[in-house]
C-alpha positions as MATLAB code, in Angstrom:
seq = 'PKIAIGSALDPLRGRRILALEDLGPEELLVTLPIDATLYVDLAADSGPPEAMADLASWWARNTRSSIRLAAALAWDRDNFGPYLGMLPELEDIEAPWRWGEEDLRFLSEQVANRARTRGKALDAAHAELVEAGLGDRVPREVFLRAHHAVASRAFSGETPSLSGGVFLGLGAGSLGLAAVAAIAGQASPGDAAIGATVAVAACGAAAAFSTGPGVLSLLPFVDQVNHASGPPPALQADPLKRCWELRAGRSYKAGDEVVISYGKKDSDSLLLQHGFIEEENPCDAVELPLPGGLSDSTMLAFEEAGVTQLRCLVSGEVVPVGGDVPSKALLEAIPGAIQAAEVQESDDDVRRLASTPRRAELILQWRCQHRRVLAAVKQRRGIS';
ca = [
       9.096   -1.893   26.547;
       8.782   -5.243   24.761;
       9.702   -3.959   21.275;
      11.954   -1.234   19.906;
      13.076    0.252   16.608;
      16.278   -1.486   15.505;
      19.392    0.635   15.100;
      20.377   -0.944   11.757;
      18.612    0.363    8.638;
      17.762   -2.284    6.040;
      18.569   -0.704    2.646;
      15.490   -2.251    1.027;
      13.047   -2.513    3.956;
      13.938    0.514    6.086;
      13.659    0.439    9.862;
      12.751   -2.770   11.666;
      10.759   -3.251   14.856;
      12.485   -5.866   17.025;
      11.297   -7.982   19.964;
      13.331   -7.242   23.100;
      12.213  -10.487   24.762;
      10.400  -13.710   23.909;
       6.788  -12.874   23.073;
       3.603  -14.917   22.920;
       0.709  -14.241   20.504;
      -1.354  -12.379   23.127;
       1.443  -10.059   24.303;
       0.437   -6.370   24.201;
       3.075   -4.556   22.157;
       1.759   -1.035   21.552;
      -0.854    1.163   23.194;
      -1.558    4.185   20.993;
      -3.758    7.038   22.297;
      -6.462    8.040   19.860;
      -5.288   11.659   20.097;
      -1.994   10.576   18.508;
      -3.676    9.456   15.274;
      -4.715   11.300   12.126;
      -7.423   10.435    9.617;
      -9.456   11.774    6.704;
     -12.906   10.797    5.515;
     -12.932    8.532    2.459;
     -16.029   10.264    1.063;
     -15.120   12.392   -1.973;
     -17.516   15.163   -0.908;
     -16.113   15.464    2.623;
     -14.299   18.629    3.687;
     -10.957   19.217    5.395;
     -10.615   19.493    9.182;
     -11.858   22.809   10.536;
      -8.321   23.868   11.431;
      -7.345   23.395    7.763;
     -10.191   25.419    6.256;
      -7.758   27.177    3.892;
      -7.426   23.848    2.084;
     -11.167   23.641    1.279;
     -10.962   24.659   -2.388;
      -7.935   22.439   -3.062;
      -9.585   19.627   -1.098;
     -12.701   19.744   -3.280;
     -10.609   19.361   -6.450;
      -8.328   16.625   -5.086;
     -10.612   13.817   -3.992;
      -8.093   10.991   -3.502;
      -7.967   10.321    0.226;
      -4.258    9.408    0.149;
      -3.377   12.829   -1.301;
      -5.689   14.588    1.156;
      -4.205   12.784    4.156;
      -0.684   13.578    2.951;
      -1.575   17.269    2.760;
      -3.177   17.152    6.224;
      -0.075   15.534    7.717;
       2.242   18.055    6.079;
      -0.011   20.924    7.200;
       0.035   19.734   10.815;
       3.732   18.826   10.768;
       4.474   20.766   13.950;
       2.211   18.449   15.953;
       3.422   15.331   14.143;
       7.125   16.212   14.060;
       8.308   13.055   15.888;
       6.264   10.881   13.525;
       7.593   12.648   10.425;
      11.072   12.155   11.839;
      10.517    8.384   11.702;
       9.642    8.475    7.994;
      12.206    7.878    5.218;
      13.874   10.887    3.683;
      12.761   11.614    0.129;
      15.961   10.215   -1.391;
      15.426    6.939    0.511;
      11.940    6.259   -0.877;
      12.162    3.454   -3.428;
       8.544    3.386   -4.659;
       8.657    3.646   -8.491;
       6.724    6.931   -8.631;
      10.062    8.393   -7.506;
      12.005    6.763  -10.354;
      13.207    8.231  -13.626;
      12.892    6.617  -17.032;
      16.370    5.082  -16.724;
      14.924    2.748  -14.070;
      11.272    2.453  -15.149;
      12.478    0.949  -18.452;
      13.300   -2.278  -16.593;
       9.751   -2.774  -15.280;
       6.753   -4.034  -17.235;
       4.889   -1.362  -19.156;
       1.825   -1.781  -16.917;
       3.811   -1.197  -13.717;
       5.844    1.654  -15.219;
       2.692    3.414  -16.436;
       1.046    3.149  -13.025;
       4.161    4.642  -11.442;
       4.210    7.520  -13.949;
       0.508    8.209  -13.328;
       1.006    8.412   -9.561;
       4.026   10.681   -9.888;
       2.158   13.059  -12.214;
      -0.862   13.142   -9.884;
       1.342   14.127   -6.937;
       3.135   16.794   -8.964;
      -0.198   18.245  -10.109;
      -1.698   18.197   -6.597;
       1.255   20.059   -5.101;
       1.402   22.511   -8.002;
      -2.200   23.455   -7.154;
      -1.178   24.083   -3.546;
       1.594   26.400   -4.733;
      -0.800   28.235   -7.071;
      -3.185   28.723   -4.150;
      -0.386   30.266   -2.086;
      -0.218   27.262    0.256;
       3.173   25.906   -0.759;
       4.772   27.126    2.471;
       2.074   25.496    4.603;
       2.497   22.199    2.706;
       6.151   22.013    1.601;
       6.745   19.743   -1.376;
       9.317   17.474    0.260;
       7.180   16.961    3.374;
       4.087   16.388    1.213;
       5.828   13.690   -0.841;
       7.256   11.961    2.242;
       3.839   12.128    3.873;
       2.200   10.671    0.794;
       4.567    7.718    0.785;
       3.690    7.073    4.432;
      -0.023    7.246    3.625;
       0.140    5.168    0.439;
       2.284    2.487    2.032;
       1.176    2.409    5.673;
      -2.221    4.056    6.286;
      -5.178    1.883    7.274;
      -8.566    2.080    5.602;
     -11.677    1.152    7.485;
     -14.601    2.341    9.543;
     -15.112    4.572   12.541;
     -18.015    4.857   14.954;
     -19.976    8.102   15.294;
     -17.748   10.847   16.645;
     -18.421   14.248   18.158;
     -15.559   16.647   18.808;
     -13.125   13.747   18.490;
     -14.819   11.707   21.245;
     -16.010    8.154   20.655;
     -19.712    7.561   21.280;
     -19.677    3.846   20.566;
     -19.494    1.153   23.247;
     -17.135   -1.807   23.498;
     -13.954   -2.617   21.595;
     -13.859   -3.600   17.956;
     -11.295   -5.626   16.028;
      -9.371   -4.539   12.958;
      -9.629   -7.557   10.655;
      -7.274   -7.713    7.678;
      -9.681   -8.995    5.050;
     -12.080   -6.256    6.066;
     -10.573   -3.130    7.533;
      -6.945   -3.676    8.405;
      -5.757   -3.461    4.830;
      -3.041   -0.991    4.026;
      -4.332    1.915    1.930;
      -5.460    0.892   -1.517;
      -5.958   -2.784   -0.660;
      -9.619   -2.681    0.354;
     -12.524   -0.476   -0.610;
     -14.839    1.027    2.027;
     -17.406   -1.616    1.072;
     -14.880   -4.405    1.566;
     -13.988   -2.871    4.905;
     -17.306   -3.375    6.687;
     -17.413   -5.676    9.700;
     -20.951   -5.142   10.870;
     -20.965   -2.788   13.848;
     -17.341   -3.270   14.935;
     -15.037   -0.314   15.460;
     -12.221   -0.106   12.973;
     -10.316    3.156   12.750;
      -9.623    5.789   15.367;
     -10.156    9.528   15.611;
      -8.139   12.488   14.395;
      -5.584   14.004   16.747;
      -4.935   17.171   14.760;
      -8.457   18.592   14.927;
     -11.986   17.745   15.967;
     -13.463   14.744   14.185;
     -15.003   15.631   10.860;
     -16.175   12.321    9.423;
     -19.463   12.478    7.515;
     -19.571    8.737    6.940;
     -18.056    5.518    8.248;
     -15.142    5.193    5.797;
     -11.814    6.707    6.852;
      -8.139    6.521    5.967;
      -6.021    6.655    9.108;
      -2.378    6.937   10.148;
      -1.472    5.075   13.352;
       2.031    6.287   14.329;
       4.524    3.591   15.370;
       1.972    0.851   14.637;
       2.398    1.674   10.950;
       6.187    1.343   11.229;
       5.888   -2.442   11.585;
       7.053   -4.116    8.377;
       5.149   -6.609    6.251;
       5.293  -10.377    6.053;
       2.535  -12.548    4.626;
       0.531  -14.249    7.324;
      -2.490  -13.789    9.571;
      -4.247  -10.436   10.056;
      -2.677   -7.994   12.519;
      -3.970   -8.333   16.085;
      -4.992   -4.676   16.276;
      -7.953   -3.418   18.304;
      -9.536   -0.037   18.969;
     -11.108    0.529   22.391;
     -13.450    3.554   22.379;
     -13.767    3.582   26.180;
     -10.016    3.666   26.803;
      -9.578    5.917   23.742;
      -6.627    3.924   22.476;
      -5.410    1.398   19.935;
      -3.801   -1.828   21.113;
      -1.486   -3.938   18.963;
      -0.777   -7.492   20.130;
       1.913   -9.802   18.814;
      -0.464  -12.124   16.968;
       2.269  -14.777   16.744;
       5.257  -15.946   18.793;
       8.633  -14.202   18.615;
      12.078  -14.855   20.060;
      14.130  -11.987   21.476;
      15.799  -10.200   18.552;
      13.191  -11.319   15.970;
      11.655   -8.693   13.733;
       8.010   -8.035   14.613;
       5.845   -8.014   11.473;
       2.225   -7.760   10.394;
       0.539   -8.610    7.116;
      -0.402   -5.696    4.859;
      -2.805   -7.959    2.982;
      -2.674  -10.340    0.052;
      -0.530   -8.318   -2.332;
       1.466   -9.377   -5.359;
       4.959   -8.096   -6.138;
       3.675   -5.334   -8.441;
       1.468   -3.929   -5.665;
       4.184   -4.193   -3.016;
       6.693   -2.419   -5.241;
       4.314    0.328   -6.393;
       2.766    1.068   -3.017;
       5.513    0.254   -0.582;
       8.779    0.198   -2.494;
       9.901   -3.326   -1.549;
       9.544   -6.945   -2.654;
       8.701   -9.967   -0.502;
      10.693  -13.054   -1.441;
       8.671  -16.247   -1.924;
       5.474  -14.216   -1.734;
       2.604  -16.741   -1.370;
       0.158  -14.216   -2.841;
       2.203  -13.361   -5.908;
       0.711  -12.916   -9.359;
       1.672  -11.310  -12.666;
      -0.710   -9.593  -15.076;
       0.195   -9.920  -18.752;
      -1.299   -8.266  -21.832;
      -2.750  -10.469  -24.537;
      -0.093  -11.443  -27.094;
      -0.221  -10.681  -30.773;
      -0.809  -13.313  -33.418;
      -3.955  -14.856  -31.934;
      -6.561  -16.393  -34.211;
      -9.601  -14.339  -35.198;
     -11.949  -16.533  -33.158;
      -9.766  -16.210  -30.041;
      -9.473  -12.431  -30.392;
     -13.238  -12.205  -30.832;
     -13.789  -14.227  -27.643;
     -11.544  -11.878  -25.655;
     -13.105   -8.762  -27.188;
     -16.647   -9.921  -26.426;
     -15.636  -10.588  -22.814;
     -13.845   -7.233  -22.536;
     -10.627   -8.989  -21.492;
      -7.219   -7.529  -22.362;
      -5.120   -8.992  -19.524;
      -4.291  -12.443  -18.146;
      -3.484  -12.871  -14.441;
      -0.898  -15.565  -13.761;
      -0.923  -16.869  -10.172;
       2.006  -18.359   -8.268;
      -0.061  -21.557   -8.031;
       0.314  -21.894  -11.808;
      -3.270  -20.953  -12.584;
      -4.093  -18.343  -15.224;
      -7.346  -16.365  -15.147;
      -8.675  -13.701  -17.516;
      -8.988  -10.263  -15.910;
     -12.464   -8.772  -15.978;
     -14.481  -11.487  -17.708;
     -14.825  -15.122  -18.728;
     -13.493  -16.589  -21.955;
     -13.690  -20.121  -23.377;
     -10.888  -22.381  -22.153;
      -9.783  -22.955  -25.748;
      -9.142  -19.225  -26.218;
      -7.312  -19.031  -22.894;
      -5.085  -21.987  -23.783;
      -4.111  -20.351  -27.065;
      -3.220  -17.037  -25.436;
      -1.145  -18.231  -22.493;
       2.078  -19.388  -24.245;
       2.407  -16.215  -26.308;
       1.735  -13.950  -23.316;
       4.447  -15.687  -21.290;
       6.922  -15.660  -24.160;
       6.435  -11.917  -24.660;
       6.944  -11.278  -20.925;
      10.230  -13.178  -20.921;
      11.777  -10.896  -23.550;
      13.613   -8.248  -21.517;
      16.994   -6.681  -21.060;
      19.550   -8.810  -19.239;
      20.160   -8.702  -15.508;
      23.683   -7.490  -16.254;
      22.149   -4.483  -18.030;
      20.090   -3.741  -14.918;
      23.193   -3.812  -12.716;
      25.098   -1.653  -15.185;
      22.446    0.911  -16.141;
      20.163    1.352  -13.126;
      20.595    4.691  -11.388;
      21.808    3.203   -8.073;
      22.974   -0.234   -6.868;
      20.091   -0.317   -4.379;
      17.539    0.280   -7.115;
      19.191   -2.328   -9.317;
      18.843   -4.863   -6.484;
      15.157   -3.998   -6.079;
      14.494   -4.378   -9.807;
      16.269   -7.738   -9.816;
      14.192   -8.912   -6.841;
      11.025   -7.884   -8.706;
      12.190   -9.770  -11.807;
      13.027  -12.851   -9.765;
       9.508  -13.019   -8.331;
       7.962  -12.514  -11.781;
      10.067  -15.351  -13.170;
       8.980  -17.547  -10.276;
       5.306  -16.991  -11.137;
       5.823  -17.561  -14.862;
       7.838  -20.724  -14.168;
       4.934  -22.063  -12.092;
       2.527  -21.433  -14.959;
       4.846  -23.060  -17.484;
       5.290  -26.112  -15.308;
       1.554  -26.497  -14.717;
       0.753  -25.994  -18.410;
       3.636  -28.047  -19.755;
       5.081  -25.087  -21.657;
       8.749  -25.460  -22.538;
];
């Protein structure tokens, strides 16, 4: 083998995939049989796999593909035992939907609310499984661990026509990041199209059941590779060989961590979806609510445009979210929005009051990246 899972566990990034020798960009790292993968259709009106027919009623009420795929993985845990064994234990998941209020208080209200919403959705989805008498088939702890794997590491994209789990398409297709190689939640099915290329593989747990081209897929071991901003992953599906192939995509020295890009994600998205922060993230951005105290004419301009948020980019640019507003209104709003965002409890309070030292470190990393973005805006705008 040319790569292996490192023995040391990074407290904030989990397991690492390491190069065992010097690697060039074209080196083949992983060959994954299609039968070792699992996917669900992205279409809301699709049904569960035939082998999971007991989930049909629950499936119809819970239309989020990430929740469906988590339930499917937990249901078929006997077949995917080795994969589940690679996933973090529940207590090691640092995504904020796992946090209590003592930690969420240190995040922005927007991020904290999104975390609360996800946590409540998962609780409600599993409560429905219990009410339907399916709690033993989909245990809560396995369901939550599976959901974290799906939300943080599943690929969205397209599949060719399938029959009984067998590819009918010809030739190999590439998984391009801007289109279909995005980690779950990064790209919509429409964004995922690459003409007629193959993008996501078939289901190993049951016969293929896709009613349309959009799927959400787990690719075991491939999805254990950690993130670093950069070029798209060199990942290809070959319908004739019935396998996925992951190539290095860049050069590595022996002992280097092998990484792929999960897409252009800011620190809020990385924290919420994956439970980590990338330092010096070139894609970072911070969304801020409009400040109080704006003039009537400025407030009217924002209201007419339907804008309630400003997106600050690490480049120092600021853009309104969801509409266009006159530059004069934007210039008035920026200083107050930044000033309001800078009012927060001290870093010493985070270290003292966060539930665990590891979580405190993660919160401080998140804050550091936010401050970096706001500093860039202040410098570009000449705000003291």
